[in-house]
MIDRENDO-355200 format. One line per 4 residues: their letters; for each residue z, x, y negated of C-alpha. Coordinates in Angstrom, 2 decimals. Each point is the difference from the previous one (the first is absolute). Example, Ala and Ser with C-alpha at 12.3 -4.5 7.8 and 13.67 -1.06 7.14 Angstrom:
MIDRENDO-355200
AS	7.80/12.30/4.50  -0.66/1.37/-3.44;
//
This chain:
MIDRENDO-355200
MGSK	295.38/81.08/42.51  -0.96/-1.96/-3.17  1.35/2.59/-2.14  -2.33/2.67/2.00;
VISS	-2.79/-2.47/-0.62  0.08/-0.20/-3.84  1.11/4.12/-0.33  -3.62/-0.13/2.07;
AKDF	-1.08/-1.88/-2.48  0.87/2.12/-3.15  -1.02/3.00/1.40  -3.41/-1.47/0.18;
LNIL	-0.21/-1.16/-3.29  1.22/3.30/-1.52  -3.05/1.85/1.88  -2.35/-3.25/-1.13;
RSLQ	1.44/0.73/-3.32  -0.49/3.81/-0.34  -3.41/-0.45/1.06  -0.80/-2.69/-2.16;
DEES	1.59/1.85/-3.51  -1.63/2.79/0.41  -3.50/0.34/-0.52  -0.55/3.48/1.55;
KDSC	1.01/-1.23/2.88  -2.36/-1.49/2.34  1.56/-0.06/3.90  3.38/1.02/1.52;
TYEE	0.85/-0.60/3.77  3.43/-1.80/1.15  1.81/0.04/2.85  -2.29/3.38/0.82;
DIQI	-2.25/-2.46/1.65  -1.48/-2.26/-2.63  -1.72/0.96/-2.74  -0.33/-2.15/-3.13;
LKMN	-3.48/0.19/-2.22  0.19/-1.60/-3.75  -3.68/-0.98/-0.58  -2.17/-2.67/-1.61;
GDRI	-1.03/-2.85/2.04  -3.70/0.04/0.07  0.14/3.36/2.47  1.10/-2.08/2.86;
DVLN	-2.90/-2.92/0.87  2.83/-3.14/0.69  1.69/0.77/-2.75  -2.61/0.56/-2.74;
MYYG	-0.58/-4.19/0.04  3.74/-0.38/-1.26  0.93/3.15/-2.15  -3.27/1.59/-1.13;
NQPV	0.85/3.43/-1.70  3.77/-0.63/-0.33  2.64/2.13/1.66  1.46/-0.81/3.20;
FICE	2.18/1.64/2.87  -1.38/1.31/3.09  2.32/0.25/2.86  -1.75/1.89/3.24;
KYVP	0.97/2.47/2.96  0.64/3.37/-1.24  -2.72/2.27/1.46  0.32/3.55/-0.81;
KVSE	-3.72/1.71/-0.84  -1.90/2.05/2.52  0.19/3.44/-1.45  -1.24/3.73/0.74;
PDDQ	1.74/2.08/0.45  2.10/-2.08/2.70  3.71/1.90/-1.43  -0.38/-1.59/-3.26;
QVTE	0.80/-3.51/0.01  0.66/-2.53/-2.97  3.27/-0.15/-0.91  1.67/-3.44/0.83;
TSNC	3.06/-1.27/-2.28  1.70/-3.27/0.05  -0.28/0.49/-4.09  -2.77/-1.03/-2.53;
ADDD	-1.68/3.34/-1.16  -2.72/0.40/-2.51  -3.41/0.14/1.25  -0.32/3.48/-2.69;
TDAV	2.19/2.61/1.58  -0.65/3.44/1.08  0.13/-0.91/3.42  -3.46/-1.65/-0.86;
DADA	-1.31/3.24/-1.47  0.55/2.18/3.14  -1.16/-2.71/2.66  -3.28/-0.19/-2.17;
DLLQ	-2.00/1.96/2.48  1.11/-0.97/3.07  -2.51/-2.40/1.67  1.51/-3.23/0.81;
TEVA	-1.55/-2.94/1.95  0.85/-3.40/-1.45  1.26/-2.71/2.17  -0.99/-3.43/0.10;
PQPL	3.52/-2.12/-1.51  2.26/-0.96/2.90  1.89/-3.17/0.20  3.68/-0.95/0.40;
TIMK	1.64/-2.11/2.67  0.52/-3.72/-0.51  3.23/0.68/-0.07  0.49/2.49/-2.33;
ARQL	-2.38/-1.76/-2.46  2.74/-2.85/-0.11  2.04/2.05/-0.66  -1.34/1.69/-2.85;
LSWY	-0.79/-3.82/-1.42  3.25/-1.03/0.69  1.73/3.08/-2.20  -2.65/-0.57/-3.00;
TLSQ	0.74/-3.82/0.20  4.01/0.94/-0.04  -0.30/2.74/-2.58  -1.53/-2.86/-2.66;
NANV	2.44/-2.88/1.07  2.27/0.67/-2.89  2.54/-2.15/1.28  0.29/2.34/3.52;
SAVD	-0.40/3.85/-1.29  1.28/-0.78/-3.60  -2.17/2.65/-1.26  -2.31/-0.11/-2.99;
NIPA	-3.38/-1.11/0.80  -1.28/0.49/-3.29  -3.52/0.55/0.36  -1.03/-1.44/2.75;
LHPL	-0.82/2.27/2.63  -3.90/0.55/0.91  -1.14/-2.15/3.01  0.68/1.65/3.51;
WVRC	-2.44/-0.27/2.73  0.70/1.47/3.24  -2.70/1.00/2.65  0.66/-1.38/3.57;
DMSD	-1.29/0.62/3.64  -1.08/-3.43/0.82  2.83/-0.31/2.89  1.11/-3.14/-0.77;
PAGT	-1.67/-3.67/1.55  -1.43/-0.53/-3.13  -2.00/3.14/-0.33  1.63/0.80/-3.34;
SWFG	-1.00/3.16/-1.98  1.33/-0.35/-3.39  3.15/-1.10/-0.97  0.71/-0.22/-3.93;
AETV	2.48/-1.12/-2.13  -0.51/-0.19/-4.42  3.03/-1.25/-2.35  -0.58/-3.27/-1.18;
CVGN	1.18/-0.02/-4.49  1.40/-2.32/-2.60  -0.13/2.26/-3.02  2.00/2.78/1.23;
KVTG	1.83/-1.36/2.47  -1.03/0.24/3.89  0.47/-3.51/0.99  -1.88/0.16/3.54;
VKLY	-2.06/2.39/2.58  -3.33/-1.32/1.41  -0.45/1.35/3.78  -3.69/0.72/1.35;
SITC	-0.98/0.12/3.43  -3.47/1.20/0.66  -1.55/-0.78/3.34  -3.54/1.43/1.22;
KGST	-2.56/-0.49/2.94  -2.66/2.07/1.35  -3.61/-0.44/-0.83  -2.29/-3.43/1.25;
VDKK	-2.91/-1.78/-0.02  1.78/-3.28/0.72  0.15/-2.02/-2.90  2.25/-2.25/1.98;
SFIT	2.52/2.28/0.96  0.76/0.12/-4.00  3.10/-2.48/-1.06  -1.58/-3.31/-1.99;
LDEL	0.64/-0.90/-3.56  2.01/-2.80/1.06  2.36/2.49/2.15  0.56/2.54/-2.62;
KQEH	1.42/-2.96/-2.29  2.12/-1.03/2.80  1.36/3.42/0.27  0.63/0.30/-3.76;
KKRH	1.93/-3.49/0.07  2.19/1.59/3.00  1.20/2.74/-2.67  -0.08/-1.64/-3.04;
HASS	0.42/-4.09/-0.38  -2.20/-0.43/-2.76  -1.10/-3.32/-1.54  -3.51/1.55/-1.13;
MVIK	-1.57/2.80/1.07  -3.00/1.85/-1.60  -2.64/1.34/2.21  -2.30/3.25/-1.47;
GNAR	-2.51/1.80/1.77  -1.52/3.50/-0.59  -2.70/2.08/1.57  -1.91/3.55/-0.51;
FNLF	-3.28/1.12/0.50  -1.85/2.80/0.00  -3.15/0.61/-2.15  -0.99/3.61/0.17;
GSTI	1.26/2.78/1.36  -0.32/1.58/3.98  -2.53/-1.29/1.55  -0.37/-0.63/4.09;
VENT	-3.65/1.05/0.74  -1.01/-0.22/3.89  3.47/-0.13/0.86  0.93/3.45/-2.13;
TIES	2.38/-0.41/-3.05  -1.72/1.30/-3.02  3.27/1.06/-1.81  0.24/-0.60/-4.03;
QSSV	2.43/1.19/-2.49  -0.95/-2.76/-1.99  0.91/-3.63/0.49  -0.47/-3.51/-1.95;
TVDF	2.28/-2.91/1.34  0.26/-3.15/-1.02  3.44/-1.80/0.34  -0.08/-3.76/-0.65;
KWSH	3.04/-2.47/-0.30  -0.30/-3.90/-0.04  2.36/-3.14/0.87  -0.34/-2.70/2.37;
VESI	-0.54/1.77/2.80  -1.50/-2.28/2.97  -0.45/2.50/3.42  0.98/3.24/1.23;
PETP	-2.75/1.98/-0.87  -2.22/-1.39/-2.52  -2.53/1.05/-2.60  1.69/0.29/-3.32;
PLSS	-1.39/-2.74/-2.07  -2.18/0.27/-3.41  2.83/-0.75/-1.81  2.40/2.83/0.60;
TATL	1.29/2.49/-2.08  -2.02/3.21/1.23  0.77/3.82/-0.92  -2.16/2.97/0.59;
NIKV	1.66/3.29/0.86  -1.95/2.72/-0.95  0.17/3.78/1.74  -3.16/2.10/-1.01;
ASGD	-0.09/3.51/1.07  -2.51/2.38/-1.69  -2.41/1.77/2.09  -0.92/-2.67/2.43;
MRSP	-3.72/0.32/0.86  -0.76/-3.63/0.17  0.91/-0.02/-3.81  -2.69/-0.11/-2.40;
MFEM	2.15/2.24/-1.94  -0.42/2.76/2.57  -2.27/2.25/-1.62  2.08/-0.38/-3.14;
YREL	2.76/1.22/1.58  -1.55/3.18/1.40  -0.40/0.81/-3.25  3.28/-0.86/-1.04;
EFLQ	0.90/2.01/3.29  -1.67/3.35/-2.32  1.74/-0.61/-3.08  3.32/-0.04/1.82;
TLAD	-0.88/3.26/1.84  -0.49/1.49/-3.40  3.15/-1.24/-1.15  2.03/1.21/2.83;
GVRT	-1.58/3.14/-0.26  0.94/0.56/-3.60  3.64/-1.07/0.90  0.25/1.91/3.19;
GETE	-2.15/3.05/-0.68  -1.55/-1.05/3.16  -3.30/-1.67/0.81  -1.22/-1.77/3.10;
WMEP	-3.74/-0.54/-0.91  -1.82/-2.53/1.39  -3.10/-0.03/1.95  -3.20/0.19/-2.12;
LEST	-2.40/-3.18/-0.46  -2.46/1.90/-0.58  -1.86/2.80/1.06  -0.90/1.88/-2.74;
SAVN	2.68/2.25/-2.01  1.76/-1.22/-2.89  -1.42/2.83/-1.99  -3.62/-0.91/1.20;
LTKA	0.33/-3.81/-0.59  1.42/0.97/-3.87  -2.92/2.04/-0.93  -2.42/-2.55/1.24;
YLEE	1.23/-2.06/-1.79  0.12/1.90/-3.20  -3.22/0.81/0.37  -1.23/-3.93/0.51;
LQST	1.66/-0.21/-3.57  -1.54/2.97/-1.85  -3.25/-1.40/1.42  -0.12/-3.18/-0.84;
AKTL	-1.37/-1.30/-3.20  1.17/-3.24/-0.05  2.52/-1.61/-2.25  3.55/-0.35/0.87;
QDQA	-0.77/-3.76/0.23  -2.73/0.27/2.41  2.36/2.89/2.13  2.56/-3.10/0.33;
AKTA	-2.47/-2.70/0.74  -1.67/2.14/2.52  3.56/0.65/1.45  0.87/-3.64/0.18;
ETTK	-3.74/-0.87/1.65  0.88/2.76/2.54  3.25/-1.68/1.14  -1.81/-3.30/0.16;
LKPE	-2.85/1.31/2.03  2.66/2.17/2.64  -0.61/-1.87/3.38  2.88/-2.14/1.45;
TDTP	-0.31/2.64/3.14  1.60/2.91/-2.16  2.98/-1.98/-1.03  1.87/-3.04/1.74;
IFNS	-1.12/-2.97/-1.80  3.63/-0.71/-1.26  -0.08/3.05/-2.32  -2.62/-1.20/-2.44;
FLER	2.49/-1.90/-2.13  1.86/3.60/-0.98  -3.19/1.66/-0.56  -0.78/0.47/-3.94;
GDLD	-3.41/0.83/-1.22  1.24/1.38/-3.22  1.66/3.18/1.70  0.05/2.73/-3.09;
FIEQ	-0.76/3.57/0.77  3.49/0.83/0.66  0.13/-2.73/2.60  -2.81/0.90/1.44;
LWVR	0.97/3.84/0.44  3.37/-1.30/1.41  -1.94/-1.66/2.42  -1.88/2.66/1.47;
MRKS	2.98/2.39/-0.18  1.97/-2.13/1.78  -2.23/-0.05/2.70  -0.53/3.43/0.68;
VTSY	2.74/1.98/-1.47  2.42/2.45/2.89  1.95/2.09/-2.08  1.03/0.84/-3.72;
QDIG	-2.49/2.61/-0.52  -2.55/-2.78/0.39  1.47/-2.04/-2.74  0.27/2.87/-2.11;
DCLK	-3.86/1.28/0.48  -0.90/-3.54/-0.82  2.11/-0.47/-2.95  -1.35/3.40/-1.48;
LVIE	-3.77/-0.94/0.63  0.57/-3.22/-2.38  1.99/1.70/-2.27  -2.45/2.75/-0.17;
ALRY	-2.88/-2.95/-0.50  1.77/-1.41/-2.69  0.84/3.03/-1.84  -3.19/1.09/-0.19;
GDIK	-1.64/-3.49/-0.91  -2.25/-0.47/3.53  1.69/-3.47/0.31  0.89/-2.60/-2.23;
PWIH	1.64/-2.33/2.26  1.28/-3.74/-0.81  3.54/-0.73/0.91  1.99/-3.77/-0.89;
RDSS	1.33/0.17/-2.90  3.76/-0.46/1.44  0.04/3.10/2.73  2.50/1.59/-0.63;
SSLS	0.16/3.18/2.20  -0.01/3.84/-0.82  -4.14/-0.02/0.14  -0.37/-3.07/-1.73;
KLIL	1.41/1.70/-2.89  -1.75/3.23/0.31  -3.35/-1.99/0.11  1.22/-1.87/-3.17;
QSYH	-0.18/3.75/-1.16  -3.21/0.79/1.10  -1.72/-2.06/-2.58  0.88/1.84/-2.52;
QQID	-0.48/3.01/1.57  3.42/0.52/-0.08  2.19/0.62/3.82  3.73/1.17/0.61;
HVSL	-0.06/2.49/2.20  1.63/-0.62/3.19  1.19/2.65/2.86  -0.86/-1.17/3.31;
TGVT	2.41/1.38/1.55  3.12/-1.51/2.33  0.61/-3.35/0.22  -2.20/-0.69/-3.09;
PVHM	-2.91/-1.21/1.82  1.71/-2.18/2.60  1.27/-1.56/-3.04  -3.24/-0.84/-1.91;
LLEM	-1.31/-1.41/3.26  2.86/-2.14/0.50  -0.20/-1.64/-3.40  -3.73/-0.57/0.51;
GLDK	1.04/-1.67/3.23  2.75/-1.88/-1.39  -2.56/-1.28/-3.06  -2.93/-0.90/2.53;
MRKD	2.14/-2.22/2.14  2.47/-1.92/-2.45  -3.58/-0.76/-1.74  -1.05/-1.35/3.88;
YINY	2.95/-2.06/0.32  0.08/-1.69/-3.78  -3.99/-0.44/0.41  1.17/-2.39/2.92;
LIGE	3.17/-1.50/-1.10  -1.28/-0.66/-3.59  -3.53/-1.29/1.36  1.46/-2.43/2.13;
ELTT	2.37/-1.00/-2.72  2.99/0.44/2.34  2.17/1.95/-3.09  -0.65/1.47/-2.97;
LNHL	0.56/3.36/-1.89  3.19/-0.72/-1.44  1.31/-0.95/3.50  -1.17/3.29/1.46;
CYYL	1.83/2.45/-2.97  2.63/1.34/2.52  -2.74/0.85/2.82  -2.15/1.83/-2.70;
STEV	1.70/2.27/-1.63  -0.67/3.70/-0.79  3.37/0.30/-1.76  1.77/0.73/3.13;
DLQE	-0.72/2.94/2.12  -2.64/0.37/2.61  2.20/-0.51/2.81  0.93/-3.07/-1.44;
QVIR	-3.39/-0.99/-0.41  -1.22/0.35/3.40  3.37/-2.06/0.94  -1.08/-3.06/-2.29;
LRKL	-3.83/0.43/1.26  1.18/-0.07/3.49  2.24/-3.16/-0.91  -3.64/-1.40/-1.53;
HHLL	-1.91/0.55/2.95  2.44/-1.64/2.53  -0.16/-3.21/-2.26  -3.59/0.08/0.42;
EIIV	0.32/0.15/3.47  2.62/-2.97/-0.19  -2.48/-1.84/-2.07  -3.62/0.84/1.47;
TCST	1.93/-0.80/3.76  0.64/-3.26/-1.01  -3.17/-0.52/-1.86  -2.52/1.03/2.36;
FLGL	2.10/-0.74/3.71  1.74/-3.25/-1.24  -2.34/-1.31/-2.74  2.90/-1.16/-2.21;
PYDR	-1.48/-1.77/-3.36  0.57/1.76/-3.47  3.06/-1.56/-1.35  1.59/1.49/2.89;
LFLL	-1.07/3.33/0.12  0.89/0.21/-3.80  3.71/-1.38/0.65  0.26/2.87/2.96;
TQSC	-1.70/2.55/-2.92  2.60/-0.85/-2.21  2.75/0.14/2.58  -0.93/3.61/1.69;
LQHY	-0.21/1.27/-3.46  3.55/-0.99/-1.15  1.36/1.60/3.52  -1.59/3.51/-0.79;
KTYP	1.40/0.06/-3.37  3.32/-0.19/1.24  -0.11/1.48/3.80  -0.95/3.03/1.58;
YDED	-3.36/0.02/2.32  0.59/-1.65/3.59  -2.69/-1.47/2.48  2.93/-1.54/2.00;
HEFK	0.84/-1.52/-3.23  -0.94/-4.22/0.69  -1.78/-1.89/-2.75  0.82/-3.96/0.13;
LQIK	-2.83/-2.33/-1.38  0.21/-3.76/0.15  -3.09/-1.67/1.37  -1.09/-3.46/0.36;
PALI	-0.25/-0.81/4.04  -3.72/-1.24/-0.69  -0.89/3.32/-0.98  0.56/1.77/3.06;
SHFY	-0.40/-3.01/2.59  -3.27/0.69/1.92  2.30/3.75/0.72  2.90/-1.95/1.22;
QKEH	-0.55/-3.22/1.52  -1.96/1.22/3.30  2.29/3.46/0.31  3.38/0.06/1.83;
PVVW	3.21/0.94/-2.16  2.00/2.93/0.29  3.02/-1.99/-0.38  0.35/-3.47/-0.43;
GVEV	3.68/-1.79/-0.88  1.85/-3.16/-0.46  3.29/-0.33/-1.60  2.19/-3.18/-0.07;
SSGH	3.06/-0.20/-2.81  2.37/-2.13/-1.33  2.78/0.91/-2.60  -0.73/1.30/-3.45;
GPRE	1.03/3.51/-1.57  1.96/2.16/1.83  0.76/-2.63/2.41  -3.32/-0.34/1.23;
VRTA	-0.38/0.27/4.12  -3.41/0.88/1.68  -1.25/-0.15/3.34  -3.51/1.75/0.62;
LQLS	-2.50/0.84/2.40  -2.73/3.24/-0.56  -2.64/0.18/2.35  -1.66/3.54/-0.53;
DRPL	-2.75/2.05/1.85  2.69/2.81/0.84  3.65/-0.37/0.33  2.14/0.30/-3.11;
VDHV	2.56/1.93/1.39  -0.70/3.89/1.02  3.30/0.59/1.80  -0.78/-2.34/3.12;
IFET	-3.12/0.77/2.40  -1.65/-3.54/0.84  -1.61/-1.64/2.89  -3.19/-1.79/-0.34;
DYPN	-1.41/-2.79/2.40  -3.72/0.82/0.00  -2.42/2.27/1.07  -1.24/3.37/-2.01;
ETVN	-3.12/-1.55/-0.32  1.36/-2.64/-2.17  1.58/2.71/-2.41  -3.54/1.37/-0.33;
GDSE	-1.24/-2.99/-1.97  -2.06/-1.87/2.92  2.14/-2.78/-0.32  -0.68/-2.47/-3.07;
DPAF	3.91/-1.10/0.14  2.09/2.40/-2.22  3.27/1.57/1.72  3.07/-0.59/-1.61;
FSTM	3.55/1.20/-0.13  2.42/-2.53/-0.47  3.34/0.84/-2.92  2.47/-2.55/-0.36;
VCCS	2.19/0.22/-2.76  3.64/-2.64/0.02  2.39/0.36/-2.46  3.83/-1.29/-0.12;
LVNF	2.09/-0.53/-3.28  3.60/0.84/0.27  2.36/-1.47/-3.03  3.09/2.47/-0.95;
A	2.77/-2.78/-0.32;
//
């Protein structure tokens, strides 16, 4: 009997080792009805606090995806298989229904954990366990009296040698508004002492609050892809749950999606959208034109602008002053009040032409006709427009040539007009962003070199401009809605600039920023946390053991349906008391002799 158990443990070890060693694999099936996934711990809410982006194994019940047509099923296998096989391509067109994760029985979960533990004990299995396996977590069906939703195990190492295993159990309770039903701090300490005979214990608190994101108006949730949350950590917890003290360590988690209509950057986003439309058209040969913002055609707007320049006898300085004055006198009803910080009063000829064209162009023909009018006016000396000294577009070079009555011939065919308009927009929008970042003293031109380079191709320039726009979305959100002081905004700007020099554009990326709780105390002290936790720990280093309680406004477990003990009206916010799901994490340490 014992040899059969050890043999099963070795087989299980081989499966996990194969999955761990091969980077191309992220899942496999075992015994036909068990799916093993390799993923980062931050993808599982209840594990995120322990592992973050460290890899873990997840065991759950294998459920084939429902595919159409019915006669084509996903092949089951007891061996690990590469995800990028030909079968994946063959099934790519099938309509597949994602099934929620399914738990295993408590009995099966215990068996998998015992195999994991035996396989890591060199005294029993007599196998090489270097390097140690990733932690193993098994979804459970809560069928035991304790209501266990997860079992977990992770190795304890001294140097390269595995000396033991930590075993975890996670139990959950449905949502309730009754604070008296929560375990007390003293009871949590006693629960820890039952498993660990500790002479001293450390108690730490943690909490997360939503500062910005989805809002509820008249019982209806207005979803937002942007969110700003704050994580608190503190020592000396006195009660469950308590408001984080001002001495806490606070970290903002900032995720901002461009295009939110509530954002002060929304108008700039629409301008960037048009720029991206041009870039996509050059790259793919097809363009989906945006709805024009002006009723007058692009050609007529350009004609009117050229005639205005021809008829005026004022100096270039007067023209610039007039532009600045016009901008200042524009009524606030025309544009959201927050947009004013990105409006410049020194738009040159090309930038003003871009403003008119981007609001009215609906075809390649429009672009070519407008640029033809401009080039002819330059060639015949009808206009002598001024441009910024550092303007780098093709049209700016023609304007400089026109000062000496020598203009190169430009063939306005193919994608040339689109290229020229794209350069005009890039030039203008880069200056808009520089104007704000430098004006607010958030960075210097040296730190912006990567984002302002014209040495790379136009597609890459657009990508870098999008990064710069996303950076501003983040900064402006924190400035406008959170009122963060200059030193925090400066630090956040430098962090974002550094990040995007290395990583691709990603609106799902969470930027972190440490702040003092006092800066946002008015946001969170009267609000309820989305997660509140306390942790009792003892021991040090790899032998540290913890017992934790987490209270959350939604279940931290996604494979179990919970019952609630309150009426629906409480869910809709009619009760002042928050309703919390309760999640308890207990740990035991098993030492190998």
